[in-house]
N, C-alpha and C positions, 0 to 999 in steps of 0.2 A: 504494499499500497506506501504508497508515496507521501510526502509530508502534506502537500496541496489535499488528498482528499482526506487525509487522516484529520486537519483541521475541519474541515469542511462536517464531518463526520463529528465531529466533537460539539460543532457550534447548534448543530441541524439538533441532538442528541440535549446538549444542556434546552437548547429553546423549547422541546417539546417534555421536554422534565421541568422546567421554572412553566411552562402551559398546564401542564397535568394537575404540580401542584398549585396554582393557582385558582383552576378546576375544581379541583376537591376539595378547598377553602371556600368555594364559593357554590357549591354545589350542596357540603353541609346541613346547610338549611336553619330551622329555627324548633325541628322535631326533639326531646328529649334524647340526648349521644345516649351510645353503647355505654357499657360498663367499662373499664381495662380488663376483666379477667369475664369479657365475653368471648365469646365464638365470633364477632364480626371484628373486634379489637386482635386475637387472637391473629386472625386468618390474615390481617391487613400485614402485620408484623413478618409473619414465617412466609408471606408470598412473596415479601419483597427483599428476603432473603435465597426464596428461589427463584427467584428471576434475576436476583442480581450476576450468581453462577451464567443463569442461559445464557447471561447479554457475553459473561465473560466468553463464554465456550465461543460463541458466535463470533466475536472477536476478534480470539485465537484462527477458527478456521480461516477469516478474509485472510488474516496473515497467511495462510499457508496454501493455499489453493489457488490455481489459475481459471478453474469453475467459473466464468461469467452466474448460472444458473444456481449455484452454492452459492457464493458470493450475496447473489440476490437478496436469494430467504436467508441467509447470515445478519447480513442487513437489516431486515422486514422484522426479525427475531426483534435483533438488538436493540432496536428504533422503539418499537410497539411494546417489549418491555418495559425498556425504561421510562416510556414515556407513564406505562399504568402502576410502575413503582411508584410515577415522581404524585401520582391522582391517591396513591394509599398513603403514602407519606401525608399529603393534604387533610386527608380527612382523619386522619389521625392529630392530628395538629389543631385541627379547627374543632373537634374537640376536647382538643389537651386531653390529652391519654399521653401520657409517654410512648415515644416511639421502641423502647426496649422492654422485653416482657419481662415478668420478677418472675413466672413458672417457664417450666423447662416448653422448650419447642415443643407443636402441636400437642400441650397441652386441652387447648382448647378441643379438641378432633375426640377428650373424652366427654364432652356433656352430652346430654340425650337427643334426641331429633325431636324438636318443636310437635311433629306428629307421633309423639310418642312410640314410636316403632321400636328404639331399641337405647340402649342404656349405654353408648357410646361406637363408637365407630373408630376398630381394630387399628391403629397402623403397622407396618411394618419395622418392630423392634432394633432389623439390623441395621434399618437406611441409613445414613449417613446423617447427625445431627436428628435423629425420630423425621426427617422430610423426607416421602416417599419420591422416589425419584432422580434423587442428587448424586452425581460423581464424586467416588474420591478423590482425598487427593493426589493415589497415583493415576487414575484416569485424566488428571488433570496433569500432568506432569507428562504422562504419555503421549497427550494433546498437545503437550506444545514443544516438545521433542519429534514430533510425526511431523514428512510435508506429502504434498500429491494426495494420491490417489488415497494413500495409508491417514492421510490427519482426516481426506473429508469419511473418509469409510468409519473412524474411529467417534470423528464427530455427531455421525448420520447415529451410530450403536449406544452414542450417547446421548444427545438428545433427545433421541423416541422416547424412553423410558423416562427422561425428565418429563416429557411432556406427558406423558403418563401419568404422572406422579402429579403434574400439577393438575389433570383431570380429577384427580381422587382428593384433593382439597378442596379444589372446589365442587365439588359434589358434595366434599360434608360439609363446609358452612353453607348451604346450599339448603340444608338441611339443616340446619340449623339458626338460620338468623331472617327474619324479615325485615332488616334496615338496606332501603331501600338505593343507597346508594353501594353498598356491596355486594347485594342480590345481582344490580348491573354490572358491577364489577366483575364477578364471581363468572357470570354469564355470557358473557362477553370473551372473557378470556376460555371458560370452556371451547363456548364453538371457535373463535379462531385455533386453538393448539386441535382440536381434533382434528381439522380440514389440514395441518401441518403435516401432523402425524404421519395423512396418507401420500403427502407427499414428499412427507421423508422415508417412509418406505420404499416408494416408487424409486427414489434414487438410490437406495441404498440395495433394491435388486439390479438396478443398472449397470454397477457399477463391476471392473472385470471382478476376477476371482482374483484374493491376497494372494501374492507370492511366497 
């Protein structure tokens, strides 16, 4: 990536994050805000962490491949998820809720569903930081070291389960909150990532066999 493209990407990303932050504050509304230990607040905090890793992986692969299709998808993932993170930060700020949780990651998923259908959404206890789909430190190191088709393959193999984990988190919060802004965010995340999974799977299937 040339210096000019790096600067352009940073400017676009900053603009979108700032805009999303402002939008998050504006749309927070005057209705009673969720509590700090609510599913809504927990989701906003944890999904920011989840999104941050997706942005990191997307930027890593853009620097390691000349495949314009992959670079475009990676750019879209990075910009979209950075923007959504800005909106999440803005909502927490507008509701005067801390950005950092006092409880462990994903503790909010143990709250019962709103319809009383279960006593908690069980997440994979072996997932990094308790968050489904997160890549491990070793996997991120491998992506940093890879180039060309190897980097693309590893990115796709990591991003598909990462998106699947995002769907799991979105489903969990949709079952546990009726806060309009969080419902809108989670629904949008679910729709976008479900569509992207199909594209990423097609790209992975089209790659030449690993050496």
